C-alpha positions as CSV (number, residue, x, y, z in Angstrom):
1,M,-70.3,-59.7,-11.7
2,L,-69.7,-62.3,-8.8
3,G,-73.5,-62.7,-8.6
4,L,-73.5,-63.8,-12.5
5,F,-70.9,-66.4,-11.2
6,F,-73.0,-67.4,-8.6
7,L,-76.3,-68.0,-11.1
8,L,-74.5,-69.5,-13.6
9,P,-73.6,-72.8,-11.8
10,V,-77.2,-73.1,-10.2
11,S,-78.8,-72.3,-13.6
12,F,-76.8,-75.6,-15.4
13,T,-77.7,-77.5,-12.2
14,I,-81.3,-77.0,-12.8
15,I,-81.2,-78.2,-16.4
16,A,-78.6,-80.9,-15.4
17,V,-81.1,-82.3,-13.0
18,F,-83.7,-83.2,-15.8
19,A,-80.8,-85.2,-17.1
20,W,-80.9,-87.5,-14.2
21,G,-82.1,-90.2,-15.9
22,I,-79.9,-90.1,-18.7
23,F,-76.7,-89.7,-16.3
24,E,-78.1,-93.0,-15.3
25,K,-78.5,-94.4,-18.5
26,A,-75.1,-93.6,-19.6
27,G,-73.8,-95.5,-16.7
28,E,-73.2,-92.6,-14.2
29,P,-74.6,-92.1,-10.7
30,G,-77.9,-89.7,-11.1
31,W,-76.9,-87.8,-7.7
32,K,-74.0,-86.1,-9.9
33,T,-76.8,-83.7,-12.0
34,L,-76.9,-82.0,-8.5
35,V,-73.5,-80.9,-8.1
36,P,-72.9,-77.4,-9.9
37,F,-69.9,-77.3,-11.9
38,Y,-68.9,-81.2,-11.8
39,N,-72.2,-82.1,-13.2
40,L,-71.3,-80.3,-16.3
41,Y,-67.6,-81.9,-16.2
42,V,-69.4,-85.4,-16.1
43,W,-71.5,-84.6,-19.1
44,L,-68.9,-83.6,-21.4
45,Q,-67.7,-87.0,-20.6
46,I,-70.9,-88.9,-21.2
47,I,-71.2,-87.1,-24.5
48,E,-67.8,-87.6,-25.0
49,K,-66.5,-84.2,-25.8
50,P,-62.8,-82.5,-25.3
51,L,-62.7,-81.4,-21.7
52,W,-61.4,-77.7,-23.4
53,W,-65.3,-77.2,-24.1
54,Y,-65.4,-76.4,-20.4
55,I,-63.5,-73.0,-20.9
56,F,-66.7,-71.9,-22.9
57,L,-69.2,-73.0,-20.2
58,L,-67.5,-70.2,-17.9
59,V,-67.5,-67.2,-20.2
60,P,-70.9,-65.5,-19.4
61,F,-73.8,-65.9,-22.5
62,L,-71.4,-67.8,-24.8
63,N,-72.4,-70.6,-22.2
64,V,-75.6,-70.3,-23.7
65,F,-75.0,-71.6,-26.8
66,M,-72.5,-74.3,-25.2
67,V,-75.3,-76.0,-22.9
68,M,-77.5,-75.9,-26.2
69,L,-75.0,-77.9,-28.2
70,M,-74.4,-79.9,-25.2
71,I,-78.5,-80.8,-25.3
72,V,-78.1,-81.6,-28.6
73,E,-75.5,-84.0,-28.0
74,F,-77.8,-85.9,-25.6
75,A,-80.3,-86.1,-27.9
76,K,-77.8,-87.8,-30.5
77,G,-76.9,-90.2,-27.7
78,F,-80.8,-91.7,-28.2
79,E,-80.1,-91.5,-32.1
80,K,-82.5,-88.6,-32.5
81,N,-81.0,-86.8,-35.4
82,A,-83.8,-85.4,-37.1
83,L,-83.9,-81.6,-36.9
84,W,-87.4,-81.4,-35.0
85,E,-86.3,-83.7,-32.3
86,Q,-83.0,-81.7,-31.8
87,G,-85.4,-78.7,-32.0
88,V,-87.3,-79.7,-29.1
89,A,-84.6,-80.9,-26.8
90,V,-83.0,-77.4,-26.9
91,I,-86.3,-75.3,-26.7
92,F,-87.9,-77.6,-24.0
93,P,-84.9,-79.6,-22.6
94,F,-86.7,-79.5,-18.7
95,V,-89.7,-81.6,-20.6
96,Y,-87.7,-83.6,-23.5
97,L,-84.6,-84.3,-21.2
98,P,-86.9,-86.7,-18.8
99,Y,-88.6,-88.0,-21.4
100,L,-85.4,-89.6,-22.9
101,G,-84.0,-90.5,-19.3
102,F,-87.0,-92.1,-17.9
103,S,-88.7,-93.7,-20.9
104,D,-88.5,-97.4,-21.3
105,K,-88.6,-97.0,-25.1
106,E,-85.3,-94.8,-25.1
107,K,-81.9,-96.5,-25.3
108,F,-78.7,-94.4,-24.5
109,V,-76.4,-95.5,-27.6
110,S,-72.4,-94.2,-26.9
111,V,-70.6,-92.8,-30.0
112,D,-69.0,-95.9,-31.4
113,D,-72.1,-98.1,-31.4
114,R,-74.5,-95.4,-32.9
115,K,-75.5,-95.9,-36.3
116,K,-74.0,-93.7,-39.1
117,F,-75.9,-90.6,-40.0
118,K,-75.2,-89.0,-43.3
119,K,-76.5,-85.4,-43.4
120,G,-77.7,-84.2,-47.0
121,V,-77.1,-81.0,-48.3
122,V,-80.1,-79.3,-47.3
123,R,-79.7,-80.5,-44.0
124,E,-76.0,-79.2,-44.1
125,W,-77.3,-75.9,-44.9
126,T,-79.9,-75.8,-42.6
127,D,-77.6,-76.4,-39.6
128,A,-75.2,-74.0,-40.8
129,I,-77.8,-71.3,-41.0
130,I,-79.3,-72.2,-37.4
131,F,-75.6,-72.2,-35.9
132,A,-75.1,-68.8,-37.5
133,V,-78.3,-67.2,-36.4
134,I,-78.2,-68.7,-32.7
135,A,-74.5,-67.4,-32.3
136,A,-74.8,-64.4,-33.7
137,T,-77.9,-63.9,-32.0
138,I,-76.3,-64.3,-28.3
139,I,-73.5,-62.2,-29.1
140,R,-75.5,-59.2,-30.4
141,T,-78.2,-59.5,-27.5
142,F,-75.5,-60.2,-24.8
143,L,-72.4,-58.7,-25.6
144,I,-71.4,-56.2,-28.7
145,E,-73.8,-54.8,-31.9
146,A,-73.2,-53.1,-34.6
147,Y,-74.6,-49.8,-35.2
148,T,-74.8,-47.2,-37.9
149,I,-75.0,-43.1,-36.9
150,P,-78.0,-41.6,-39.4
151,T,-78.0,-38.3,-37.9
152,S,-75.7,-35.4,-37.4
153,S,-77.1,-34.9,-33.5
154,M,-73.3,-36.1,-32.2
155,E,-71.1,-34.4,-34.8
156,K,-68.6,-33.8,-34.9
157,T,-67.6,-36.4,-32.3
158,L,-69.7,-39.1,-34.5
159,L,-70.6,-38.4,-37.8
160,R,-73.5,-39.5,-40.1
161,G,-71.9,-42.9,-41.8
162,D,-70.0,-43.9,-38.4
163,F,-70.5,-47.9,-38.2
164,L,-69.6,-48.5,-34.7
165,F,-69.7,-51.1,-32.1
166,V,-72.0,-50.7,-29.0
167,S,-71.1,-52.8,-25.9
168,K,-73.7,-54.7,-24.1
169,I,-71.4,-55.8,-21.4
170,A,-70.1,-52.7,-20.3
171,Y,-73.3,-51.4,-18.1
172,G,-74.4,-55.7,-18.1
173,P,-76.8,-56.5,-21.0
174,R,-80.4,-56.7,-20.6
175,I,-82.9,-59.7,-21.1
176,P,-84.7,-58.8,-24.1
177,N,-88.3,-58.0,-22.8
178,T,-89.4,-59.8,-26.4
179,P,-87.5,-62.7,-26.6
180,L,-89.4,-64.3,-29.6
181,S,-88.8,-61.6,-32.9
182,F,-87.6,-62.3,-36.5
183,P,-83.6,-62.6,-36.4
184,F,-81.6,-59.3,-37.4
185,V,-84.8,-57.3,-37.0
186,H,-85.3,-54.3,-34.8
187,H,-89.1,-53.8,-34.9
188,T,-90.6,-53.9,-38.0
189,M,-90.6,-56.7,-40.7
190,P,-88.5,-56.5,-44.0
191,L,-90.2,-54.8,-46.6
192,S,-93.3,-53.7,-44.4
193,T,-94.2,-50.4,-42.6
194,S,-96.3,-51.8,-40.1
195,T,-95.8,-55.4,-39.2
196,K,-94.3,-56.4,-36.4
197,S,-90.9,-58.2,-36.0
198,F,-92.1,-59.9,-32.6
199,V,-94.4,-61.2,-30.5
200,E,-95.7,-59.9,-27.1
201,W,-97.4,-63.6,-25.6
202,I,-94.4,-63.6,-24.3
203,H,-93.1,-60.5,-22.1
204,F,-90.2,-60.1,-19.3
205,P,-89.7,-58.0,-17.1
206,Y,-86.6,-55.5,-17.1
207,Y,-83.6,-57.2,-16.0
208,R,-80.2,-56.4,-16.1
209,F,-77.2,-58.9,-15.7
210,P,-74.3,-57.0,-13.7
211,G,-71.9,-55.3,-16.0
212,F,-67.6,-54.0,-16.1
213,E,-68.6,-50.5,-15.2
214,K,-71.5,-47.8,-14.4
215,I,-72.5,-45.2,-16.5
216,E,-70.1,-42.0,-15.9
217,N,-70.7,-38.7,-16.9
218,N,-69.9,-37.8,-21.0
219,D,-70.3,-41.4,-21.7
220,V,-71.4,-41.7,-25.3
221,V,-74.4,-44.1,-24.9
222,V,-76.7,-46.0,-27.1
223,F,-80.6,-46.3,-25.4
224,N,-84.3,-46.9,-26.5
225,Y,-86.0,-43.5,-27.7
226,P,-88.1,-42.9,-24.4
227,E,-90.8,-41.6,-26.2
228,G,-90.9,-44.2,-29.1
229,D,-93.3,-46.3,-26.9
230,T,-96.1,-45.4,-28.9
231,V,-95.5,-44.0,-32.7
232,S,-97.0,-43.4,-36.0
233,T,-95.7,-46.0,-38.6
234,V,-95.6,-43.0,-41.1
235,F,-93.3,-40.9,-39.0
236,Q,-92.0,-43.5,-36.9
237,S,-89.7,-41.8,-34.1
238,N,-88.8,-39.1,-36.6
239,I,-91.9,-37.1,-35.3
240,S,-93.3,-37.7,-31.9
241,Y,-96.2,-39.2,-31.5
242,Y,-97.1,-36.6,-28.0
243,R,-96.0,-34.2,-30.2
244,L,-98.1,-35.2,-33.2
245,I,-101.2,-35.4,-31.4
246,K,-100.1,-31.9,-29.7
247,E,-100.3,-30.2,-33.4
248,V,-102.9,-32.2,-35.1
249,G,-105.3,-33.7,-31.9
250,R,-105.3,-37.3,-30.6
251,N,-108.6,-38.2,-32.9
252,N,-106.9,-37.0,-36.2
253,A,-104.1,-38.8,-35.6
254,W,-105.3,-42.1,-34.9
255,K,-108.3,-42.2,-37.6
256,N,-106.1,-40.3,-40.4
257,K,-104.6,-43.6,-41.5
258,R,-103.7,-42.0,-45.1
259,R,-102.1,-39.5,-43.3
260,Y,-100.7,-40.8,-40.0
261,G,-100.7,-44.5,-40.6
262,D,-101.7,-46.9,-37.7
263,I,-101.0,-45.8,-34.2
264,V,-98.6,-48.8,-32.5
265,Y,-97.1,-49.3,-29.1
266,R,-93.6,-50.9,-29.0
267,P,-92.0,-52.2,-25.8
268,V,-88.6,-51.1,-24.5
269,D,-86.5,-53.3,-26.0
270,K,-87.8,-52.5,-29.6
271,R,-88.4,-48.8,-29.3
272,E,-85.8,-46.6,-31.7
273,N,-82.1,-46.8,-30.9
274,Y,-80.2,-43.1,-30.2
275,I,-77.3,-42.4,-29.2
276,K,-76.4,-39.2,-27.6
277,R,-73.6,-38.1,-24.5
278,C,-74.8,-39.0,-20.8
279,I,-74.2,-35.4,-19.2
280,A,-75.8,-36.0,-15.9
281,I,-76.4,-39.3,-14.2
282,A,-79.0,-39.9,-11.6
283,G,-78.4,-38.0,-8.3
284,D,-77.3,-35.1,-10.5
285,T,-78.6,-31.6,-10.9
286,L,-78.2,-30.0,-13.6
287,Q,-78.4,-26.6,-15.4
288,I,-77.4,-24.9,-18.3
289,K,-76.6,-21.4,-18.3
290,N,-75.7,-19.2,-21.8
291,Q,-75.0,-22.6,-23.3
292,V,-72.4,-23.7,-20.4
293,I,-73.7,-26.9,-18.9
294,Y,-73.4,-27.1,-14.8
295,L,-73.4,-29.8,-13.0
296,N,-74.1,-29.7,-9.1
297,G,-72.5,-26.3,-9.4
298,K,-69.6,-27.2,-11.5
299,I,-68.8,-26.4,-15.4
300,N,-69.1,-29.4,-17.4
301,P,-66.9,-28.9,-20.4
302,L,-68.2,-29.3,-24.3
303,A,-66.9,-32.2,-26.0
304,P,-64.0,-31.2,-27.6
305,D,-65.8,-31.8,-31.1
306,G,-68.7,-30.2,-30.1
307,Q,-70.9,-27.9,-32.4
308,F,-73.5,-25.0,-32.0
309,K,-74.9,-22.8,-34.5
310,Y,-73.2,-19.5,-35.8
311,F,-74.5,-16.8,-38.2
312,V,-72.2,-16.5,-40.8
313,D,-71.9,-13.5,-43.2
314,A,-70.3,-14.6,-46.4
315,P,-71.9,-13.2,-49.4
316,K,-69.4,-15.2,-51.7
317,G,-69.4,-18.0,-49.6
318,I,-66.7,-20.3,-48.9
319,N,-63.9,-22.2,-50.7
320,K,-64.8,-26.0,-51.3
321,K,-61.0,-27.1,-49.9
322,F,-61.3,-24.8,-46.9
323,R,-64.9,-25.8,-46.1
324,D,-63.1,-29.3,-46.2
325,K,-59.9,-28.3,-44.1
326,I,-62.7,-27.0,-41.4
327,D,-64.7,-29.9,-41.8
328,I,-68.5,-28.1,-43.0
329,S,-70.2,-30.9,-44.4
330,D,-72.0,-30.4,-48.0
331,E,-75.2,-31.1,-46.3
332,D,-75.1,-27.7,-44.0
333,Y,-73.2,-25.6,-46.6
334,N,-76.1,-25.6,-49.0
335,Y,-78.7,-25.7,-46.5
336,W,-76.9,-21.9,-45.8
337,R,-76.2,-21.0,-49.2
338,R,-79.9,-21.7,-50.0
339,D,-81.2,-19.6,-47.1
340,P,-78.5,-17.4,-45.4
341,M,-80.6,-17.4,-42.5
342,H,-79.8,-21.1,-41.6
343,K,-77.0,-21.1,-39.4
344,L,-74.0,-23.2,-39.8
345,P,-72.8,-25.5,-36.8
346,L,-69.4,-25.4,-36.1
347,T,-66.7,-26.2,-33.3
348,S,-65.3,-23.1,-32.0
349,E,-61.9,-24.1,-33.8
350,A,-63.5,-24.1,-37.0
351,A,-65.5,-21.1,-35.9
352,A,-62.4,-19.2,-35.5
353,L,-60.4,-20.4,-38.0
354,L,-63.5,-19.2,-40.4
355,K,-63.6,-15.2,-38.8
356,E,-60.1,-15.2,-40.0
357,R,-60.9,-15.5,-43.6
358,P,-61.1,-11.8,-45.5
359,S,-64.0,-12.9,-47.6
360,V,-66.1,-13.8,-44.1
361,R,-67.9,-10.4,-42.7
362,K,-68.7,-12.0,-39.5
363,V,-69.3,-14.9,-37.7
364,E,-71.4,-14.9,-34.8
365,K,-72.5,-17.5,-32.3
366,V,-76.2,-18.2,-32.1
367,M,-77.3,-17.9,-28.2
368,E,-81.2,-18.0,-27.2
369,K,-81.4,-15.5,-24.1
370,P,-82.5,-16.6,-20.5
371,G,-86.2,-16.3,-19.6
372,V,-87.2,-16.7,-23.4
373,W,-89.8,-19.6,-22.8
374,N,-89.5,-22.5,-25.8
375,P,-92.7,-24.1,-25.5
376,D,-91.6,-27.3,-27.1
377,L,-89.1,-28.3,-24.7
378,F,-89.3,-30.5,-21.8
379,P,-91.5,-30.2,-19.6
380,Y,-93.7,-28.2,-21.6
381,D,-95.1,-25.9,-18.6
382,S,-94.9,-22.7,-19.1
383,L,-93.8,-22.0,-15.1
384,Y,-90.6,-23.4,-16.6
385,K,-88.9,-20.3,-19.2
386,W,-86.5,-22.5,-20.2
387,N,-84.9,-22.8,-23.9
388,I,-81.7,-25.0,-25.4
389,D,-79.3,-22.2,-24.1
390,N,-80.7,-21.9,-20.9
391,Y,-82.3,-24.6,-19.2
392,G,-82.9,-25.6,-15.6
393,P,-81.8,-26.3,-12.7
394,I,-83.4,-30.0,-13.1
395,Y,-82.6,-32.9,-10.8
396,I,-81.9,-36.4,-11.9
397,P,-83.7,-39.1,-10.7
398,K,-81.7,-41.7,-8.7
399,K,-83.1,-45.1,-7.1
400,G,-84.3,-45.1,-3.9
401,R,-84.2,-41.1,-3.6
402,T,-87.4,-39.4,-2.3
403,I,-88.6,-36.0,-3.3
404,K,-91.2,-33.7,-2.6
405,L,-94.3,-33.5,-4.9
406,D,-96.3,-30.3,-5.5
407,M,-98.5,-28.5,-8.8
408,T,-95.1,-26.6,-9.5
409,N,-92.8,-29.6,-10.4
410,I,-95.2,-32.7,-10.9
411,S,-95.0,-32.1,-14.9
412,I,-91.4,-32.6,-14.7
413,Y,-91.7,-36.2,-13.0
414,K,-95.1,-37.4,-13.9
415,R,-94.1,-39.5,-17.0
416,L,-91.3,-41.4,-14.9
417,I,-93.9,-42.1,-11.8
418,K,-96.9,-42.7,-14.5
419,V,-95.5,-44.4,-17.3
420,Y,-92.3,-45.5,-16.8
421,E,-92.5,-46.9,-13.5
422,G,-96.1,-48.0,-13.6
423,N,-98.3,-45.9,-11.3
424,D,-101.6,-44.7,-11.5
425,L,-101.3,-41.0,-11.3
426,K,-104.1,-38.4,-11.2
427,I,-104.4,-34.9,-10.5
428,K,-107.7,-33.5,-8.8
429,D,-108.2,-30.0,-7.5
430,D,-104.7,-29.4,-7.2
431,K,-104.0,-32.7,-5.7
432,I,-101.5,-35.5,-6.6
433,Y,-102.7,-39.1,-6.0
434,I,-100.7,-42.3,-6.6
435,N,-102.4,-45.3,-7.1
436,G,-105.6,-44.1,-5.3
437,D,-103.6,-42.0,-2.2
438,E,-102.9,-38.3,-2.0
439,A,-99.2,-38.1,-2.2
440,D,-97.0,-35.3,-1.5
441,S,-93.2,-37.4,-1.9
442,Y,-92.4,-39.8,-4.2
443,T,-89.3,-42.8,-4.0
444,F,-88.2,-43.7,-7.6
445,K,-87.7,-46.9,-8.2
446,M,-84.9,-46.7,-11.1
447,N,-82.0,-44.6,-12.0
448,Y,-82.3,-41.9,-14.6
449,Y,-79.8,-40.3,-16.7
450,W,-80.1,-37.0,-18.7
451,M,-78.6,-37.2,-22.6
452,M,-77.9,-34.6,-25.0
453,G,-75.8,-34.7,-28.4
454,D,-72.7,-32.7,-29.2
455,N,-74.0,-31.2,-31.8
456,R,-76.0,-28.9,-29.4
457,H,-78.3,-26.8,-31.6
458,N,-79.0,-30.0,-33.6
459,S,-80.2,-32.7,-31.5
460,A,-83.3,-34.1,-30.5
461,D,-82.2,-35.2,-26.8
462,S,-83.4,-34.7,-23.3
463,R,-84.3,-30.7,-23.0
464,Y,-87.1,-32.2,-25.9
465,W,-88.6,-35.1,-24.3
466,G,-86.8,-35.5,-20.7
467,F,-85.1,-38.4,-18.8
468,V,-84.2,-41.4,-20.1
469,P,-85.1,-44.5,-17.4
470,E,-82.3,-47.0,-16.8
471,D,-83.8,-50.2,-18.4
472,H,-83.8,-48.0,-21.6
473,V,-80.3,-47.9,-21.9
474,V,-78.6,-50.5,-24.2
475,G,-74.9,-50.2,-23.9
476,K,-71.4,-47.9,-24.3
477,A,-70.4,-46.8,-27.9
478,S,-67.2,-47.6,-28.2
479,F,-65.1,-48.1,-31.2
480,V,-65.6,-46.9,-35.0
481,W,-64.4,-49.4,-37.3
482,L,-65.8,-47.9,-40.6
483,S,-66.9,-44.0,-41.7
484,L,-68.4,-43.4,-44.9
485,D,-69.6,-40.1,-46.2
486,P,-73.3,-39.9,-47.2
487,E,-72.9,-37.4,-49.4
488,K,-69.9,-38.5,-51.5
489,S,-69.3,-41.4,-54.5
490,L,-67.2,-44.2,-53.6
491,L,-64.4,-42.8,-55.9
492,G,-65.0,-39.2,-54.7
493,G,-63.7,-39.6,-51.1
494,K,-66.4,-41.7,-49.4
495,V,-64.2,-43.5,-47.0
496,R,-63.2,-41.2,-44.9
497,W,-60.0,-43.0,-43.9
498,N,-58.8,-40.6,-41.1
499,K,-62.1,-41.3,-38.9
500,L,-61.4,-45.3,-39.1
501,F,-60.5,-47.8,-36.5
502,R,-61.2,-44.7,-33.9
503,F,-62.3,-45.6,-29.7
504,I,-64.9,-43.0,-28.7
505,H,-64.5,-40.5,-26.0
């Protein structure tokens, strides 16, 4: 955070330097533009704004908005009242401010001597909308953003229909990779399935401002889906592109547009947003033994509201009132009623209460045996006989840490080295080549994380697609402000009143 405040006056000084001529036309010595912090004080005096504005200039990210307002006030000082003139001043201050300051045609006019400028209704509304869009964009990009839980992968910690706030500033906000995009839209334009909402001819590299904390084990984190770099516009991220080409072949996926739509690439910040619990952080070694997670050899307990699937034998069904009591969703129950082989996801507490019901014959947790290989799990390598209940051990890469590479572990780390860290990786004659050189080790450039859903048997998480790079981390899930049951009507208990206004743990 100290680094951020160090960069703050420097960045503003750069803008102020280009206002040297404006300072002089306003009766202030030009050298004052070179003094960090003091130049902002003089700037406020020139535009005749209250000095309490200065407080907001010291608030990270809000200060960006304040500087925009101050640039507009500079433009007004030269009686540039047209919307396009003020827009040019804000977008191109390094060109427009020197023009105003050094052009003989442009004269600075004090507030009292300016011609009266009356805005029409259209201009008033336009200014208000622009103000609101810019302010909201800065807030949701750098401070906090609202999200909705679309799936059951985090139940019962987070429910489908939960509306939550995600803190961008907790771990430090990222500079957007694609800063030019349609406001309040993620990756696709409204009323379209394939039109991009962003342009890529301006593309910034990954940079994260300092945050107030670091990611810790068991934090609930929002991140961009790592395998969402390439997607089918029909299936989006509901079916991974990489899984799709395994099933139907690359040529079929690319050529059969009627079935799969277009195959498109998305930059990191435009990939689908996922929410999971960060089980392991960089430097950890994770292993799952019979559903119990071990981190660095020590047990990592399941979240209190975490779930596994259970085989339930109850021929007469389960009473609605009791289902609501132990929080079995109608969706899960209806699946189970239609197909008794469908297992019910339950918390351990709900399973214990269900087992006591006289009408229930059997409640048994589902568990895959050690050594039974699930080929759908990362790293998709038969050398690793892993399944969702027995997985690992696997090392979570840490920035600056060097690991040995060979043909037994390259399947685990090849995507990190090649895709996430941008190296050329080839394998020839059982030898590994990185950027053209034979390699038997690799030093990681980023930290990585291991994410899993609390609904352990109903979560597409790191067990299926691997590590989450640090540049994919969006923010920390902090607070649920609204919870709506998607299976109920407004008058039939849609609002979950007991789930409102709760912090996420």
